[in-house]
Structure formats: structure tokens, C-alpha cells
C-alpha positions as CSV (number, residue, x, y, z in Angstrom):
1,M,0.0,0.0,0.0
2,N,1.3,3.4,-1.0
3,S,1.4,6.1,1.7
4,M,1.4,9.9,1.8
5,N,1.4,12.7,4.3
6,A,-0.7,15.9,4.2
7,D,-1.5,18.9,6.3
8,V,-5.2,18.7,5.4
9,L,-7.2,15.7,4.3
10,V,-10.7,16.4,2.9
11,I,-13.2,13.6,2.4
12,G,-15.8,14.7,-0.1
13,G,-15.5,16.9,-3.2
14,G,-18.7,18.8,-3.0
15,P,-19.0,22.6,-2.6
16,G,-17.8,22.5,1.0
17,G,-15.0,20.0,0.3
18,Y,-13.5,21.5,-2.8
19,V,-13.7,25.0,-1.4
20,T,-11.9,23.8,1.8
21,A,-9.2,22.2,-0.4
22,L,-8.9,25.2,-2.7
23,R,-8.4,27.7,0.2
24,A,-6.0,25.4,2.0
25,G,-4.0,25.1,-1.2
26,Q,-4.0,28.8,-1.6
27,L,-2.6,29.2,1.9
28,G,0.3,26.8,1.2
29,L,-1.0,23.8,3.0
30,T,-0.4,20.3,1.6
31,T,-3.9,19.2,0.8
32,V,-5.5,15.9,-0.3
33,L,-9.1,15.7,-1.5
34,V,-10.8,12.3,-1.7
35,E,-13.9,11.9,-3.9
36,E,-15.5,8.6,-4.9
37,A,-17.8,10.0,-7.6
38,A,-17.7,13.3,-9.4
39,L,-16.2,16.6,-8.2
40,G,-18.8,19.2,-7.4
41,G,-21.0,17.0,-5.2
42,T,-24.7,17.0,-5.2
43,C,-25.2,20.7,-6.1
44,L,-23.2,20.5,-9.3
45,N,-23.9,17.0,-10.5
46,V,-27.4,16.0,-9.3
47,G,-28.9,19.1,-7.6
48,C,-28.9,22.8,-8.2
49,I,-27.1,23.0,-11.5
50,P,-28.9,20.2,-13.4
51,S,-32.3,21.2,-11.9
52,K,-31.9,24.8,-12.9
53,S,-30.9,23.6,-16.4
54,L,-34.1,21.5,-16.6
55,I,-36.1,24.4,-15.3
56,H,-34.7,26.7,-18.0
57,V,-35.7,24.2,-20.7
58,A,-39.1,23.7,-19.1
59,D,-39.8,27.5,-19.1
60,S,-38.8,27.9,-22.7
61,Y,-40.9,24.9,-23.8
62,H,-43.9,26.1,-21.8
63,Q,-43.6,29.5,-23.3
64,A,-43.3,28.1,-26.8
65,C,-46.5,26.0,-26.3
66,A,-48.3,29.1,-25.1
67,H,-47.5,30.7,-28.4
68,E,-49.3,28.1,-30.3
69,K,-52.3,30.4,-29.9
70,S,-52.1,33.9,-31.3
71,T,-50.5,36.3,-28.8
72,P,-51.4,40.0,-28.4
73,F,-48.0,41.0,-29.8
74,G,-48.2,38.8,-32.9
75,I,-46.0,35.7,-32.2
76,R,-47.4,32.4,-33.0
77,V,-45.7,28.9,-33.1
78,S,-47.3,26.4,-35.3
79,Q,-46.4,23.4,-33.1
80,A,-43.9,23.2,-30.3
81,S,-41.9,20.0,-29.8
82,L,-39.3,18.8,-27.3
83,D,-36.4,16.5,-27.9
84,F,-35.8,15.5,-24.3
85,S,-32.8,13.4,-25.1
86,A,-31.1,16.5,-26.4
87,T,-32.2,18.3,-23.3
88,I,-30.4,15.8,-21.1
89,R,-27.3,15.9,-23.3
90,W,-27.2,19.7,-23.0
91,K,-27.7,19.4,-19.2
92,N,-24.9,16.8,-18.9
93,D,-22.5,19.0,-21.0
94,I,-23.1,21.9,-18.6
95,V,-22.4,19.7,-15.6
96,A,-19.3,18.2,-17.2
97,R,-17.8,21.6,-18.1
98,L,-18.3,23.0,-14.6
99,A,-16.9,19.8,-13.0
100,G,-13.9,20.2,-15.3
101,G,-13.5,23.7,-14.1
102,V,-13.4,22.6,-10.5
103,A,-10.7,20.0,-11.3
104,G,-8.7,22.7,-13.0
105,L,-8.9,25.0,-10.0
106,L,-7.8,22.2,-7.7
107,K,-4.9,21.4,-9.9
108,K,-3.8,25.0,-10.0
109,Q,-3.7,25.1,-6.2
110,K,-1.7,21.9,-6.2
111,V,-4.4,19.9,-4.4
112,T,-3.9,16.2,-4.8
113,V,-7.2,14.6,-5.8
114,L,-7.7,10.9,-5.2
115,R,-10.7,9.2,-6.9
116,G,-11.9,6.4,-4.7
117,T,-13.6,5.3,-1.5
118,A,-12.2,6.6,1.7
119,T,-12.1,4.6,4.9
120,I,-11.3,6.5,8.1
121,E,-8.9,4.5,10.4
122,D,-8.6,7.2,13.0
123,G,-8.6,10.9,13.4
124,K,-5.4,11.3,11.5
125,T,-5.3,8.4,9.1
126,C,-7.4,7.3,6.2
127,S,-7.1,4.7,3.5
128,V,-8.4,5.2,0.0
129,S,-9.3,2.4,-2.4
130,G,-9.7,3.6,-6.0
131,E,-8.1,4.1,-9.4
132,N,-4.6,4.5,-7.8
133,G,-4.9,1.2,-5.9
134,Q,-4.7,1.4,-2.1
135,V,-3.3,4.6,-0.6
136,R,-2.9,5.4,3.1
137,I,-2.9,9.1,4.0
138,A,-1.7,10.5,7.3
139,A,-2.9,14.1,7.9
140,A,-2.6,16.7,10.6
141,H,-6.2,17.8,10.0
142,L,-9.2,15.8,8.8
143,V,-12.2,17.6,7.2
144,I,-15.4,15.6,6.8
145,A,-17.5,16.9,3.9
146,T,-19.4,13.8,2.8
147,G,-22.7,15.6,2.1
148,S,-26.1,14.0,2.0
149,T,-28.3,11.6,0.1
150,P,-32.0,11.6,-0.8
151,M,-34.2,10.2,1.9
152,E,-36.4,7.3,1.1
153,L,-39.6,6.0,2.7
154,K,-39.9,2.5,4.2
155,N,-43.0,1.8,2.2
156,L,-41.6,3.4,-1.0
157,P,-38.0,2.3,-1.4
158,F,-36.2,3.6,-4.5
159,G,-36.4,1.2,-7.4
160,G,-38.6,0.6,-10.5
161,R,-41.2,3.4,-10.7
162,V,-40.0,5.0,-7.5
163,I,-37.2,7.5,-8.0
164,S,-35.2,10.1,-6.1
165,S,-34.4,13.6,-7.3
166,T,-31.1,12.3,-8.6
167,Q,-32.9,9.9,-10.9
168,A,-35.5,12.4,-11.9
169,L,-32.8,14.6,-13.4
170,A,-31.5,11.7,-15.5
171,L,-34.7,10.3,-17.0
172,D,-34.6,9.5,-20.7
173,R,-38.1,10.7,-21.4
174,V,-40.7,12.9,-19.8
175,P,-43.2,10.6,-17.9
176,A,-46.8,11.0,-18.9
177,R,-47.9,10.9,-15.3
178,L,-45.7,11.9,-12.3
179,V,-46.6,11.7,-8.7
180,V,-44.4,13.7,-6.4
181,V,-44.4,12.7,-2.7
182,G,-43.3,15.7,-0.7
183,A,-44.2,19.3,-1.3
184,G,-41.0,20.8,0.0
185,Y,-38.9,23.0,-2.3
186,I,-37.3,20.1,-4.1
187,G,-40.7,18.4,-4.8
188,I,-42.3,21.7,-5.8
189,E,-39.4,22.7,-8.0
190,L,-39.2,19.5,-10.0
191,G,-42.9,19.0,-10.1
192,T,-43.4,22.4,-11.6
193,A,-40.6,21.8,-14.2
194,F,-42.2,18.5,-15.3
195,A,-45.6,20.0,-15.5
196,K,-44.3,22.7,-17.9
197,L,-42.7,19.9,-20.0
198,G,-46.2,18.4,-20.5
199,C,-46.4,15.9,-17.7
200,A,-49.5,15.3,-15.6
201,V,-48.3,16.0,-12.1
202,T,-49.9,15.2,-8.7
203,I,-48.2,16.4,-5.5
204,V,-48.8,14.5,-2.3
205,E,-48.0,16.2,1.0
206,S,-48.6,14.8,4.5
207,A,-48.7,18.3,6.1
208,D,-51.7,20.6,5.9
209,D,-50.0,22.9,3.3
210,I,-47.3,22.9,0.7
211,L,-43.9,24.1,1.6
212,P,-44.4,23.2,5.3
213,G,-42.8,25.7,7.7
214,W,-42.8,28.6,5.2
215,D,-44.9,31.7,5.7
216,A,-48.3,31.6,4.1
217,E,-47.7,34.8,2.3
218,L,-44.9,33.0,0.4
219,T,-46.7,29.8,-0.2
220,K,-50.0,31.2,-1.5
221,P,-48.5,32.5,-4.8
222,V,-46.8,29.1,-5.3
223,A,-50.2,27.3,-4.8
224,K,-51.8,29.6,-7.3
225,R,-49.1,28.9,-9.8
226,L,-49.4,25.2,-9.4
227,E,-53.2,25.4,-9.9
228,K,-52.6,27.5,-13.1
229,L,-50.2,24.8,-14.4
230,G,-52.7,22.1,-13.8
231,V,-50.8,20.5,-11.0
232,K,-53.1,18.5,-8.6
233,V,-52.1,19.0,-5.0
234,L,-53.2,16.6,-2.2
235,T,-52.4,17.9,1.3
236,S,-53.0,16.1,4.6
237,A,-52.3,13.0,2.6
238,A,-49.9,10.1,3.3
239,A,-48.3,7.8,0.7
240,D,-49.1,4.3,1.8
241,G,-47.1,2.4,-0.8
242,L,-47.7,0.8,-4.2
243,S,-50.7,-1.2,-5.4
244,R,-50.1,-4.9,-5.9
245,D,-49.3,-4.6,-9.6
246,G,-47.0,-1.6,-8.8
247,T,-48.7,0.8,-11.2
248,Q,-50.5,2.9,-8.7
249,L,-49.6,4.9,-5.6
250,L,-51.9,4.3,-2.7
251,V,-52.6,7.5,-0.8
252,R,-54.4,7.7,2.6
253,S,-56.3,11.0,3.1
254,G,-58.6,11.9,6.0
255,A,-60.2,8.8,7.5
256,P,-58.1,5.6,7.5
257,Q,-60.5,4.0,5.1
258,N,-60.2,6.8,2.6
259,V,-57.5,5.5,0.3
260,L,-56.9,6.9,-3.2
261,A,-55.1,5.0,-6.0
262,L,-53.1,7.3,-8.2
263,A,-52.1,5.9,-11.5
264,C,-48.5,6.9,-12.4
265,D,-45.5,6.2,-14.6
266,R,-43.0,7.5,-12.1
267,I,-43.2,8.4,-8.3
268,L,-40.7,11.0,-7.2
269,V,-40.0,10.8,-3.5
270,A,-38.8,14.2,-2.3
271,V,-39.2,14.1,1.4
272,G,-35.8,15.5,2.3
273,R,-32.2,14.5,2.5
274,R,-30.2,12.7,5.2
275,A,-26.6,13.1,6.2
276,R,-24.2,10.7,4.6
277,T,-22.5,9.2,7.6
278,D,-22.1,5.6,6.6
279,G,-19.8,3.8,4.2
280,F,-16.5,5.5,5.1
281,G,-15.7,4.5,8.6
282,L,-17.0,7.4,10.5
283,E,-17.9,5.0,13.4
284,S,-14.2,4.6,14.1
285,L,-14.1,8.2,15.4
286,D,-15.4,9.1,18.8
287,L,-17.6,12.0,17.6
288,D,-20.4,13.7,19.3
289,M,-23.6,13.5,17.2
290,E,-26.6,15.7,17.1
291,G,-29.3,13.2,16.0
292,A,-28.2,11.9,12.6
293,F,-25.7,14.7,12.1
294,V,-22.2,15.4,13.2
295,R,-22.1,17.9,16.0
296,I,-19.9,21.0,15.4
297,D,-19.2,24.3,17.2
298,A,-19.3,27.8,15.7
299,Q,-15.9,27.1,14.1
300,C,-17.0,23.8,12.5
301,A,-14.8,21.8,14.9
302,T,-16.1,18.4,16.1
303,S,-15.6,16.8,19.5
304,M,-12.2,15.5,18.4
305,R,-9.2,17.7,18.1
306,N,-8.2,18.6,14.5
307,V,-11.2,16.8,13.1
308,W,-13.6,19.2,11.3
309,A,-17.0,18.8,9.6
310,I,-18.8,21.0,7.2
311,G,-21.9,21.1,4.9
312,D,-24.9,18.8,4.8
313,V,-23.3,16.1,7.1
314,T,-23.6,18.7,10.0
315,G,-27.3,19.3,9.4
316,P,-29.6,22.0,8.0
317,P,-29.7,24.4,6.3
318,M,-28.4,22.1,3.6
319,L,-27.2,24.8,1.3
320,A,-24.1,24.9,-1.0
321,H,-23.2,28.5,0.0
322,R,-23.3,27.5,3.6
323,A,-20.9,24.6,3.0
324,M,-18.6,26.9,1.0
325,A,-18.5,29.5,3.7
326,Q,-17.8,26.8,6.3
327,G,-15.0,25.4,4.2
328,K,-13.3,28.7,3.8
329,I,-13.4,29.3,7.6
330,V,-12.0,25.9,8.3
331,A,-9.1,26.2,5.9
332,E,-8.2,29.6,7.4
333,L,-8.4,28.4,10.9
334,I,-6.1,25.4,10.1
335,A,-3.7,27.9,8.5
336,G,-3.8,30.0,11.7
337,L,-5.5,33.0,10.2
338,G,-7.6,34.8,12.8
339,H,-10.5,33.3,14.8
340,A,-13.4,33.3,12.3
341,S,-16.7,31.6,13.2
342,F,-19.9,30.7,11.4
343,N,-23.4,31.9,12.0
344,D,-26.1,29.7,10.4
345,A,-28.7,32.5,10.9
346,L,-26.8,34.9,8.7
347,I,-24.7,32.5,6.5
348,V,-21.8,34.9,6.9
349,E,-18.5,34.8,8.7
350,R,-17.5,37.1,11.4
351,T,-14.2,37.9,13.1
């Protein structure tokens, strides 16, 4: 097994991880970044960037369809059509170019990027199994930036017709009928996009309103827009699982005996995300946890000395810019620059 030493070892190449590595490299720290999939993490590869790309296409297509009828200003489209395979290729090209840009920035700052699966041995040692074989890394500081994954329901595990947001952004065709379980921002966003692409969309939410926890003054315009787009919304409704033949989603609403069967081609489960804390040996560390998340202080330090955690693995708000700000703070703290700390309420740093 090959071995190497580093000042900073970052596990996870998402927005938090690669920003930590970039800033550490800029500050002259010997830095190693381990990523088992694609650089850029959820946001760049299967989240913000591809979803906004899909939304852009959906808006353009929806507008073109609206112009099939004569408009007051004289534009008319004879018949709008959509080549969804071309849409996906275009989306994938955007993602690939941005991921390539991240790789280029890391190379410029002399960050060593190892592609493979990391296994933490202790707070200062990690082994990586990947394209370079087995590599053991000893580091003065360990930064955990492993992100999150879509949460599934026990009665609706991912597979077959049941998909996550990741799979929804990689479909080869627009489903004729889509049921979205969960009316949070991910479910609303993707449900709206697919409705604009011509899909018959039904949203199922167990709470009394869409976007639970948000102010009514903000949710009312969203509800009106969904209605205008023809999206059917069922609130105070719980997804009970699939019918025996797997072609319908069973939804319980109101009294226990009131069960609806919703025919669907795909079921998008968008009930939130969970911290990715398994699969890389985190249990070998004696870390304090806060529920399912790694507990950190205002400086993103864990309960173990020189072990840091940032981003989704530390809990909400699960936002890319939060992870980026945390990563910058951690790199500067490791380098001995000031005493910066992080405030979730403001998503800013203060000194």
C-alpha cells in the first residue's frame, strides 16, 4: 500500500469539500481531497445546476407551447416539440464543463485529488481504495465533507417506478404521469418543471399545506401557480405504498378507510435528504452527534481535536453556499489566520 502525508485531508469533493481544499492550497497547506464520484458534489452534479438547467428548458418549452395560440404581440408557433434526449445531453454537458473547471482550479492550487472510496482509520489516518490502488494518508487535520443523500420512505424504497431527485434529473423521457411525494422546495421545483414539460403532475404532502414551515404569504403564490399549471395537490395525505401490480400509488387521506389509488408512470420521493455518515468508517471516530448529524461548534470543529466537519453532514440548512463559507473558515483556521466563526442564521463569517 502506498502512503502519503498531508496537512489537510478532505473527504468529499462537493461545494464544501472542494472550497476547503482550494483555500487550504492557496494558503500553502499540503492538501489531499478524496472523492469517490464526481467533483462538485450534489449541487453541481445532481442538484442545483442540473435542476436549474431543466427548469430553463421547461420554461422555454412552456412559453413556446403558449405561443401556439395567437399572442397580443403577434408571435405564433405552429407546433412546439421537445427532444428530451437533447435536453439531457445539454444538461450533462453543462455539468461536465463545470466539474472540469473545479478540477482545473484544484490542480492550479496543487491539491492532490484521489478518486476512490475513503475509509477512516482514526482521526489522522485514512485509506483510499480507487483508481490509484490502495493509498494510506496521514494528515494533521481531517475535514469531513461527505454531504447528504436523498431520503427514502420505508413503504416506498427507491427502485422501479419509485425514483429520487437524482434519478428524476437523469430520465430518458418525460413521464406522462408523475406523482411527487413531498411538497418541499425540491418536490415543488421538480414537479413544476415536469408540469411545464407536459407531464400530468400530482403532488402528495402529509402536512396541511405545501412548503411546510414557510410563511403563508410566500406559499400562496406558489399554490396559485401550481393550480394554473394544472398540478393537482393533495395535502394532509400520506403515501401508503404501491398497489399490488406496482402501477398505482396508494394515498391515505382523511379517515383511515379513505384510500386513493393514483395511476402513475413515475413516483418521485422528495421528502428531504439525510446526512451521509455511513460507508466511510465514521464510526471509528469518537464524535459527538446531534441526532443523525455530526455535531460541530461555531468554528466547525467536532468533538475530536483537529477533526472538522462542514456542509450537509452537519445538518440544516443544507445549502451549497453554507458549506462553501464553512470550508473557507476551516481552511483559514487550520492555517492560523484569525478566529473566524460561522453563524447559520446569517450564512456569513464574522471575526
